[in-house]
N, C-alpha and C positions, 0 to 999 in steps of 0.2 A: 338691232344694235347698229348704231351709226358710227361715224368717224369720231364723235365726241363722247364715246361711251364712258370714259373716266370722269367726265364732268357731269354727266347725268346721274351718276350713282349717288348714294348717300355719303356724305362727308363724315370722316371720323375725326376731324379736327387736327390732322397732322400735315396738311399741305403747307408749303412754305409761306403762302400768303396768310393763311389762318394763324400760323405761329407768329408771324410778324404783327398781325393785328392784335393778337392776345398780349404780346410783349408791350406793344405801344399802349394798349388800354391799361395794363398793369402799371406802366411807367407814369401815365397821366394820373391815375388814381393815387399813386404814392405821392406825387408832387402836389396834388390837391390837398392831401392829408397834411403834408409838411407845411404848406402855406397856411392852412387853417390853424395849425399849432402855433405858427409864428405870426399870427394876425396882429399881436400886440407890438411886433417889431417896428411897424410904421408909425407908432405913436410917439416915439422918442428918437432923438438923433442916434445914429449907430454907435454902439458902445456905451451909451448913457446908462447909469451914472458912473462917474469915475471915482467917487468917494469910497473910502474903505467900507466894507460891509459891517453891519451892526453886530452880527454874530458870525462865528466860524462857518465857512462854506463846506458843504458836503462835497464828496468827490464828483458827483454828477454836476452840481452847481459850479464847481471849479472848472470842469471841462467846458461847460457852456460859457462861462465867463471868459476863459482863455480864447474861445472861438469868437465871441462877440468883441473882444478887445484885441484882436490880432494886429490891428494897426497901431496899438499903443505900445510904448516902451515901458518895461517893468519899473524903471527908475521914475517915470513920469506919471504912472497910473497906480494909485494905491489899491484899487480893486483888482487889477491884474496881478499886482504883487501878492495880495492875499490869496488869490487863486493859485498862483505859482507855489506859494508856501504850502497850501493845502495838498497839492498834488505831490510835492516833494515829501511831505510828512506821511502821505498814504503810500509812498513807494511807487507812484504812477509816473513820476518824472525824476530823472537823475540829471542834475546840471553838469555841464562840461566843466571839469575842474581845471582844464588846461588854459582856459580863457579868463580874462579879467573883464567884467562887465561894467 
């Protein structure tokens, strides 16, 4: 048994560097998955289209639309307005009644 006895033994995966490596690998895998899901995002300008939807939005579609149209104003973007109304109707969003928009 030499000076580096702790390095020569079998690793159980709990060293600080092994944990850091595992977290980084998980982070990279998650971001690759997200980029793969959003592959269509590069096809159209950000937030496109701004026209009102043809049918009512589901709650998940409304959330996604609000995120994609975060740079738009509700007054100027019919799609964001429809998403906002869907979230209000579903009880997922409560507008601030003390402000005038």
